[in-house]
C-alpha positions as CSV (number, residue, x, y, z in Angstrom):
1,M,-14.0,-13.9,-34.3
2,L,-14.4,-12.7,-30.8
3,K,-18.2,-11.6,-31.6
4,Q,-19.0,-14.9,-33.0
5,F,-17.6,-16.7,-29.8
6,L,-19.4,-14.4,-27.5
7,S,-22.5,-14.9,-29.2
8,K,-22.1,-18.7,-29.1
9,K,-21.4,-18.4,-25.6
10,S,-24.6,-16.3,-25.3
11,Q,-26.5,-19.3,-26.8
12,K,-25.1,-21.7,-24.6
13,S,-25.8,-19.9,-21.5
14,L,-29.3,-19.5,-22.8
15,K,-29.6,-23.4,-23.2
16,Y,-27.7,-23.8,-19.8
17,D,-30.4,-21.7,-18.0
18,S,-33.9,-23.0,-20.0
19,D,-34.1,-25.7,-17.5
20,K,-34.9,-23.4,-14.7
21,S,-38.5,-22.7,-14.2
22,S,-37.6,-19.5,-13.2
23,R,-36.2,-17.9,-16.5
24,S,-38.6,-20.0,-18.8
25,D,-40.4,-16.8,-19.6
26,S,-37.1,-15.0,-21.1
27,S,-38.1,-13.9,-24.6
28,P,-36.1,-14.1,-28.1
29,S,-36.6,-10.5,-28.4
30,T,-34.8,-9.9,-25.2
31,I,-32.2,-12.1,-26.3
32,D,-32.0,-10.4,-29.4
33,S,-31.6,-7.3,-28.1
34,S,-28.5,-8.4,-25.6
35,R,-26.7,-9.8,-28.6
36,A,-27.3,-6.5,-30.2
37,L,-25.9,-4.7,-27.4
38,I,-22.4,-6.8,-27.9
39,R,-22.6,-6.7,-31.4
40,T,-22.6,-2.7,-31.4
41,G,-19.4,-2.4,-30.3
42,C,-19.6,-3.0,-26.3
43,W,-16.8,-5.2,-26.4
44,S,-14.9,-3.8,-29.3
45,H,-12.0,-2.8,-27.3
46,I,-11.5,-6.0,-26.1
47,D,-8.8,-7.9,-28.0
48,E,-9.3,-11.4,-29.2
49,D,-6.0,-12.9,-27.4
50,S,-6.6,-11.1,-24.0
51,S,-8.4,-13.1,-21.8
52,L,-9.9,-11.6,-18.2
53,A,-8.5,-14.5,-16.3
54,Q,-6.3,-12.3,-13.8
55,A,-9.7,-10.9,-13.0
56,S,-11.0,-14.3,-12.5
57,T,-10.6,-16.8,-9.2
58,T,-12.0,-19.0,-7.4
59,K,-8.4,-18.4,-5.6
60,E,-7.0,-18.1,-9.1
61,S,-9.1,-19.8,-11.4
62,S,-8.2,-20.1,-15.1
63,V,-11.6,-19.5,-16.3
64,P,-11.9,-16.0,-18.0
65,L,-14.3,-13.6,-16.0
66,F,-16.4,-12.3,-19.0
67,L,-17.3,-16.1,-19.8
68,L,-19.1,-16.3,-16.1
69,M,-20.8,-12.9,-16.7
70,N,-22.2,-13.7,-20.1
71,M,-23.9,-16.6,-18.7
72,T,-26.7,-14.2,-17.4
73,V,-26.0,-11.6,-20.3
74,G,-28.9,-13.4,-22.5
75,I,-31.3,-13.3,-19.8
76,T,-31.9,-9.4,-18.8
77,Q,-31.6,-7.0,-21.3
78,P,-28.8,-4.5,-20.1
79,S,-30.4,-1.5,-21.1
80,M,-33.3,-2.1,-18.9
81,P,-33.6,0.2,-15.5
82,F,-33.4,-1.7,-12.2
83,K,-37.0,-0.3,-11.3
84,D,-38.6,-2.2,-14.2
85,V,-37.1,-5.3,-12.8
86,P,-39.3,-6.4,-9.8
87,N,-37.9,-9.7,-8.8
88,N,-34.7,-9.7,-6.7
89,D,-33.0,-12.5,-8.9
90,E,-33.8,-11.1,-12.2
91,K,-32.3,-7.7,-10.6
92,L,-29.5,-9.5,-9.7
93,N,-29.0,-10.9,-13.3
94,L,-29.5,-7.5,-14.6
95,F,-26.6,-6.2,-12.4
96,M,-24.5,-8.8,-13.7
97,S,-25.3,-7.6,-17.2
98,K,-24.4,-4.2,-16.8
99,L,-21.4,-5.1,-14.6
100,S,-20.1,-7.1,-18.0
101,L,-20.5,-3.9,-20.2
102,C,-18.6,-1.9,-17.7
103,C,-15.5,-4.2,-18.2
104,V,-14.5,-2.4,-21.3
105,T,-12.0,0.3,-20.8
106,F,-11.4,3.2,-23.0
107,D,-8.5,5.2,-24.3
108,F,-9.2,8.9,-23.0
109,T,-5.6,10.4,-24.2
110,N,-6.8,10.0,-27.9
111,P,-8.8,13.7,-28.7
112,N,-9.6,12.7,-32.4
113,C,-12.0,9.5,-31.0
114,N,-15.3,9.2,-33.3
115,K,-18.6,10.1,-32.5
116,D,-19.5,6.3,-31.7
117,I,-16.7,6.1,-28.8
118,M,-17.9,9.3,-27.4
119,M,-21.5,7.6,-27.2
120,Q,-20.2,4.4,-25.5
121,R,-18.0,6.2,-23.5
122,D,-21.1,8.4,-22.0
123,L,-23.1,5.1,-22.0
124,K,-20.3,3.2,-19.7
125,R,-20.6,6.2,-17.4
126,R,-24.2,6.0,-17.0
127,I,-24.5,2.4,-16.6
128,L,-21.6,2.9,-13.7
129,I,-24.1,5.4,-11.9
130,E,-26.7,2.9,-12.3
131,L,-24.8,0.5,-10.3
132,V,-23.4,2.8,-7.6
133,D,-27.5,3.5,-6.7
134,F,-28.4,-0.2,-7.3
135,V,-25.4,-1.6,-4.9
136,A,-26.0,1.5,-2.4
137,S,-29.7,0.5,-2.0
138,W,-29.7,-3.5,-2.7
139,Y,-29.6,-4.7,0.9
140,D,-33.0,-4.4,2.7
141,G,-32.4,-7.0,5.6
142,N,-32.3,-10.4,3.6
143,N,-30.6,-9.7,0.1
144,K,-27.0,-10.8,0.1
145,F,-24.5,-10.6,-2.8
146,N,-23.5,-14.5,-4.1
147,E,-20.5,-15.7,-4.9
148,T,-20.8,-15.3,-8.7
149,T,-21.6,-11.4,-7.8
150,I,-18.4,-11.1,-5.7
151,L,-16.4,-12.7,-8.2
152,A,-17.6,-10.6,-11.4
153,M,-17.4,-7.5,-9.0
154,R,-13.9,-8.5,-8.7
155,G,-13.3,-8.8,-12.2
156,M,-14.7,-5.6,-13.1
157,F,-12.4,-3.5,-10.7
158,T,-9.2,-5.5,-11.9
159,I,-10.1,-4.6,-15.7
160,N,-11.0,-0.9,-14.9
161,L,-8.6,0.2,-12.0
162,F,-5.3,-2.2,-11.9
163,R,-2.7,-0.6,-14.1
164,V,0.9,0.4,-14.4
165,F,2.1,4.1,-13.8
166,P,5.1,5.5,-15.6
167,P,8.4,5.5,-13.5
168,N,8.5,8.2,-11.0
169,Y,12.2,9.4,-12.1
170,S,12.1,13.2,-11.4
171,D,8.8,14.0,-9.5
172,D,8.2,17.9,-9.6
173,G,5.2,17.2,-6.8
174,E,3.0,18.8,-9.4
175,P,-0.4,16.6,-9.7
176,R,-1.1,14.8,-13.0
177,F,-4.7,14.2,-13.2
178,D,-6.1,11.0,-15.0
179,S,-8.0,11.5,-18.4
180,A,-10.0,8.2,-17.5
181,W,-11.2,10.1,-14.2
182,P,-14.7,10.5,-15.4
183,H,-15.0,6.5,-15.4
184,L,-12.3,5.6,-12.5
185,Q,-14.6,8.0,-10.2
186,F,-17.4,5.8,-10.3
187,V,-15.5,2.9,-10.5
188,Y,-13.8,3.6,-7.0
189,E,-17.3,5.1,-5.8
190,L,-18.9,1.6,-6.6
191,L,-15.8,-0.1,-4.9
192,L,-16.4,1.8,-1.7
193,K,-20.4,1.2,-1.8
194,F,-19.7,-2.6,-2.3
195,I,-17.3,-3.0,0.6
196,T,-19.4,-1.1,2.9
197,S,-22.5,-2.7,1.9
198,P,-24.4,-5.1,4.8
199,G,-25.5,-7.1,1.8
200,L,-21.4,-7.9,1.4
201,D,-20.9,-11.1,3.4
202,V,-17.3,-10.9,4.3
203,K,-16.6,-14.7,4.9
204,I,-17.4,-15.2,1.2
205,A,-15.9,-11.9,0.1
206,K,-12.5,-12.7,1.9
207,K,-11.7,-15.3,-1.1
208,Y,-11.9,-12.8,-3.6
209,I,-11.1,-9.6,-1.7
210,D,-7.7,-11.4,-0.8
211,Y,-3.9,-10.5,-0.5
212,S,-3.5,-10.1,-4.2
213,F,-6.1,-7.9,-4.6
214,I,-4.8,-5.6,-1.5
215,L,-1.5,-5.5,-2.7
216,K,-2.5,-4.2,-6.3
217,L,-4.7,-1.6,-4.6
218,L,-1.8,-0.7,-2.6
219,D,0.1,-0.1,-5.8
220,L,-2.3,2.2,-7.1
221,F,-1.4,4.7,-4.3
222,E,1.7,5.6,-6.9
223,S,-1.0,7.4,-9.2
224,G,-0.2,11.0,-9.5
225,D,-4.1,12.2,-9.6
226,P,-4.9,13.2,-5.8
227,R,-8.5,12.5,-6.5
228,E,-7.7,8.8,-7.0
229,R,-5.6,8.7,-4.0
230,D,-7.9,10.2,-1.6
231,C,-10.3,7.5,-2.8
232,L,-7.8,5.0,-2.2
233,K,-7.4,6.4,1.4
234,T,-10.9,6.0,2.1
235,I,-11.3,2.4,0.6
236,L,-8.6,1.2,2.3
237,H,-10.2,2.6,5.5
238,R,-13.1,0.8,5.0
239,L,-11.6,-2.6,4.1
240,Y,-9.1,-2.3,7.0
241,G,-12.2,-1.8,9.3
242,K,-14.4,-4.8,7.8
243,F,-12.2,-7.5,6.7
244,T,-10.4,-7.9,10.3
245,M,-8.8,-10.8,9.0
246,H,-6.6,-8.9,6.6
247,R,-5.4,-6.3,9.2
248,S,-2.1,-7.6,9.8
249,Y,-1.2,-8.3,6.1
250,I,-2.4,-4.6,5.2
251,R,-0.2,-3.2,8.2
252,K,2.9,-5.4,6.8
253,S,2.2,-4.6,3.3
254,V,1.9,-0.5,4.0
255,N,5.3,-1.2,6.4
256,N,7.0,-2.5,3.6
257,I,6.2,0.3,1.5
258,F,7.5,2.6,3.9
259,Y,10.8,0.9,4.4
260,S,11.3,0.9,0.7
261,F,10.8,4.7,0.9
262,V,13.1,5.2,3.7
263,Y,15.7,2.9,2.8
264,E,15.7,2.7,-0.9
265,N,14.4,5.4,-3.2
266,E,12.7,8.0,-1.2
267,K,10.0,8.3,-3.8
268,H,6.5,7.3,-3.5
269,R,3.3,9.9,-4.6
270,G,1.0,8.5,-2.3
271,F,3.0,8.7,1.0
272,G,0.7,11.4,2.8
273,E,-2.5,9.3,2.3
274,L,-0.8,6.3,3.5
275,L,0.5,8.1,6.4
276,E,-2.9,9.4,7.2
277,F,-4.4,5.9,7.1
278,Y,-2.0,4.6,9.4
279,G,-2.8,7.5,11.6
280,S,-6.3,5.8,12.0
281,V,-4.5,2.6,12.5
282,I,-2.5,3.3,15.1
283,S,-5.2,5.3,17.0
284,G,-6.9,1.8,17.6
285,F,-4.0,0.2,19.0
286,T,-4.3,-1.3,22.3
287,L,-2.6,-0.5,25.4
288,P,0.2,-1.7,26.4
289,L,1.5,-1.2,22.9
290,K,3.0,-4.3,21.2
291,E,6.6,-4.5,20.6
292,E,6.1,-4.7,16.9
293,H,4.3,-1.4,17.1
294,K,7.3,0.3,19.0
295,I,9.7,-1.0,16.3
296,F,7.8,0.5,13.6
297,L,7.8,3.9,15.4
298,W,11.7,3.7,15.8
299,R,12.4,1.9,12.5
300,V,10.2,3.7,10.2
301,L,8.4,6.7,11.8
302,I,11.4,8.3,13.1
303,P,13.8,7.8,10.3
304,L,11.0,9.5,8.0
305,H,12.4,13.0,9.3
306,K,15.7,11.9,7.2
307,P,14.2,12.3,3.2
308,K,14.8,15.7,1.7
309,S,10.8,15.6,0.9
310,L,9.8,15.7,4.9
311,G,7.8,18.9,3.9
312,V,5.4,17.0,1.9
313,Y,4.0,14.5,4.3
314,F,5.2,16.2,7.3
315,Q,1.8,17.0,8.8
316,Q,0.6,13.4,8.6
317,L,4.0,12.0,10.2
318,S,3.8,14.3,13.1
319,Y,0.1,13.3,13.7
320,C,1.4,9.3,13.9
321,I,4.0,10.3,16.2
322,M,1.8,12.1,18.5
323,L,-0.6,9.3,18.5
324,F,2.2,7.1,19.7
325,I,3.1,9.7,22.6
326,E,-0.6,10.0,23.4
327,K,-0.7,6.0,23.8
328,E,2.5,5.9,25.8
329,Q,4.2,8.8,27.6
330,K,7.3,6.9,28.1
331,L,7.9,7.2,24.0
332,S,8.4,10.8,24.2
333,S,11.9,10.7,25.1
334,I,12.7,8.1,22.6
335,V,10.9,10.4,19.8
336,I,12.9,13.5,20.6
337,R,16.3,11.1,21.0
338,G,15.1,10.2,17.3
339,L,14.7,13.7,16.2
340,L,18.3,15.0,17.7
341,K,19.9,12.1,15.7
342,Y,18.2,12.9,12.5
343,W,18.7,16.8,12.9
344,P,18.7,18.6,9.4
345,I,22.0,20.6,10.2
346,T,22.5,21.9,6.7
347,N,18.4,22.4,6.0
348,S,17.1,25.4,7.9
349,Q,13.3,24.7,6.5
350,K,13.5,21.2,7.8
351,E,15.1,22.7,11.0
352,V,12.1,25.2,11.5
353,L,9.6,21.9,11.2
354,F,11.6,20.1,13.6
355,L,11.7,22.7,15.9
356,G,7.7,22.9,15.5
357,E,7.4,19.4,16.4
358,I,9.6,19.4,19.3
359,E,7.4,22.2,20.6
360,E,4.0,19.9,20.1
361,I,6.0,17.0,22.2
362,L,7.1,19.0,24.7
363,E,3.5,20.4,25.5
364,S,2.5,17.2,26.7
365,I,6.0,15.4,28.1
366,H,6.1,14.2,31.4
367,M,8.6,15.8,33.6
368,V,10.8,12.3,34.3
369,E,10.6,12.1,30.6
370,F,12.0,15.6,30.0
371,Q,14.7,15.3,32.3
372,R,16.1,12.5,30.7
373,I,16.5,14.1,27.5
374,M,17.0,17.8,28.4
375,V,20.9,18.1,28.3
376,P,21.0,17.3,24.4
377,L,18.0,18.5,23.4
378,F,18.8,22.4,24.7
379,W,22.4,22.0,23.7
380,R,20.9,21.6,20.1
381,I,18.4,24.4,21.2
382,G,21.4,26.5,21.8
383,C,23.0,25.9,18.2
384,C,19.5,27.0,16.8
385,I,19.8,30.0,19.0
386,N,23.1,31.1,17.3
387,S,21.7,30.1,13.7
388,S,22.7,32.7,11.1
389,H,18.9,31.7,9.4
390,S,16.5,34.2,11.1
391,Q,13.7,31.7,11.2
392,V,15.6,28.9,12.9
393,A,16.8,31.3,15.7
394,E,13.4,33.1,16.1
395,K,11.5,29.8,16.1
396,S,13.8,28.2,18.8
397,L,13.7,31.6,21.0
398,L,9.7,31.4,20.7
399,L,10.0,28.1,22.7
400,W,9.7,30.3,25.4
401,N,6.5,31.8,24.9
402,N,4.8,28.7,25.4
403,E,3.7,28.7,29.0
404,R,4.2,24.4,29.8
405,I,7.6,24.7,28.2
406,A,8.5,27.8,30.1
407,N,7.4,26.0,33.4
408,L,9.7,23.0,32.7
409,I,12.8,25.2,31.9
410,A,12.0,27.1,35.0
411,Q,12.0,23.6,37.1
412,N,15.1,22.5,35.7
413,C,16.8,26.0,35.5
414,Q,20.0,24.8,37.4
415,T,20.8,22.1,34.6
416,I,19.5,24.3,31.4
417,L,20.5,27.7,32.1
418,P,24.4,26.9,31.9
419,I,23.8,25.2,28.8
420,I,22.0,28.1,26.8
421,F,23.7,31.0,28.2
422,P,26.8,31.2,26.1
423,A,24.5,31.1,23.1
424,L,22.3,34.0,24.5
425,E,25.5,35.9,25.0
426,R,26.8,35.3,21.6
427,N,23.2,36.3,20.2
428,I,23.3,39.8,21.9
429,K,26.8,40.4,21.1
430,S,27.1,39.2,17.0
431,H,23.5,38.4,15.7
432,W,22.7,40.3,12.6
433,N,18.8,40.3,13.1
434,S,17.1,42.5,15.2
435,E,14.3,40.8,16.1
436,V,16.4,37.9,17.1
437,V,18.4,40.2,19.1
438,T,15.3,41.4,21.2
439,L,13.6,38.2,21.5
440,T,17.2,37.1,23.2
441,H,17.4,40.1,25.5
442,N,14.0,39.0,26.9
443,I,14.7,35.4,27.6
444,R,18.2,36.7,29.3
445,K,15.9,38.7,31.2
446,T,13.7,35.8,32.3
447,F,16.5,33.9,33.3
448,L,17.9,36.8,35.4
449,D,14.3,37.4,37.2
450,M,14.1,33.2,37.6
451,D,17.3,33.0,39.3
452,K,19.7,36.0,39.9
453,K,22.1,33.9,41.4
454,L,22.5,31.5,39.1
455,F,22.6,34.0,36.1
456,L,25.6,35.8,37.9
457,S,27.3,32.6,38.4
458,C,26.9,31.5,34.7
459,H,28.0,34.8,33.8
460,S,31.4,35.1,35.6
461,R,31.8,31.3,34.6
462,L,31.4,32.5,31.0
463,K,34.1,35.3,31.7
464,E,36.7,32.7,33.0
465,Q,36.1,30.5,29.9
466,K,36.6,33.3,27.6
467,V,40.0,33.9,29.5
468,I,41.2,30.5,29.4
469,L,40.0,30.5,25.6
470,N,42.3,33.6,25.0
471,L,44.9,32.2,26.6
472,E,45.0,29.0,24.7
473,A,44.5,31.4,21.5
474,E,47.6,33.2,22.1
475,K,49.5,29.8,22.9
476,R,48.2,28.8,19.3
477,K,49.5,31.9,18.0
478,E,53.0,32.0,19.5
479,A,53.4,28.2,18.6
480,W,52.6,28.7,15.1
481,K,54.9,31.7,14.5
482,R,57.9,29.3,16.2
483,L,56.6,26.8,13.5
484,D,56.8,29.3,10.8
485,H,60.2,30.7,12.2
486,V,61.7,27.2,11.9
487,A,60.5,26.4,8.7
488,S,61.8,29.8,7.2
489,L,65.4,28.8,8.2
490,K,67.7,28.4,5.6
491,H,69.8,25.4,6.9
492,P,68.8,22.2,8.8
493,L,68.9,21.9,12.3
494,I,72.1,20.5,13.8
495,G,71.6,19.3,17.0
496,N,73.4,17.0,19.6
497,N,72.7,13.7,19.1
498,N,72.1,12.8,22.7
499,H,69.7,15.4,22.9
500,N,66.7,13.9,20.7
501,N,63.1,15.2,20.2
502,S,63.8,19.0,21.6
503,T,60.8,20.8,21.7
504,I,60.1,24.1,19.8
505,S,59.4,26.2,22.4
506,S,63.0,25.4,24.1
507,F,64.6,25.9,20.6
508,S,66.4,29.0,20.3
509,P,67.8,29.2,16.8
510,S,70.7,31.5,15.9
511,K,70.4,33.4,12.4
512,T,73.0,32.5,9.8
513,S,74.1,34.9,7.1
């Protein structure tokens, strides 16, 4: 039924175009060969009741895309190479004919497909390569892709690329390579060449490379194939650069993915690639930064340190945050406060990542911003110094090996040493790792050489605090003994009703027999 329908449409398209003088020389043999290509199985995988209207559109036109494309199929034989067609209009017709043949998709998961299917797969792959080469060399200073061609291209991309992925219930992080990659690879390359082609008029293309197309493209970042996500990242870069009218919408759409990840499911396979894309967006922000960009930093990028899967995308996230700090130094104290808020107390591996990011921020922080956050920051570093996990303790102690950070500490020694000194003393007396103890001794000596008077003052103050703590401990111990003694009495207390609420410390019970 479908083949008869396509044959009739081909005849109608021939009748429609026969009135044009530029196409009056099309021979019956060419028409027959085009119909033969269709009859030999090129359209065999399209169901009779499936329309390609979703790939269509003049702003959601209801006309199926393959009807528009088949208006030219009968004019130029699709198997003809582009070099054999001298006229640019005929080359475009040939391009449309080849494009229509690429609207057929194949099932690569079936290992028992017959020889004919294998030949059709190979034919489509070769046609896709031809189309890529044609688009790359089409523009010569005057040639432009017309509206019909852009519509057909969108339809072909929709059919081949946009699909639904299985739910990501338990992603183990392992790549899942798509079996259809032999075709998808060249479809993505064709899309990239098409978007970057000087022959693509953005004013016309924006009607078809629209919001719905961008949303579907972003959905593809859920693919388990890292090769596909890498292609998508490059294409999204080019779209953002060329279609300036869509930039705000692209940012908002990517932000929505980030919000969903942070506050809902914490699962997305292409999160690292999206962050890498957003890094290039941040680098293009003008100064002073808009308030919406600062809100994005505080509500999205900083909370992204909370998920358990931080290690998967940490490098890209850290890059984005450093770009913000380079744009505006005042944000460094805000970022550090955010890191302290989401500090992973029970996850040692994440603590090592946090300490590395803290070190990177402190290398470029200004003194004013450093002084705003040094008290809570070094209180947390002191806790890390006493960590029983050797990597956390060692990473925090190695901060003093950074010359820039050492200078900041030296200039604010009066505030930092009293905070950090008790942690150093505890490490020397009780830490199990010898390397950590050695590093602690080195830092202790550095502080002693830096300001001996302050060091001795901290040491004496620590001794006084220990004495006070020991006294308080003794008082608590004595109080518990008295409570235990009261609880062990066999008879309830009998006291004067006028002397209520007598304290345990003033009570001297008499033993009963």
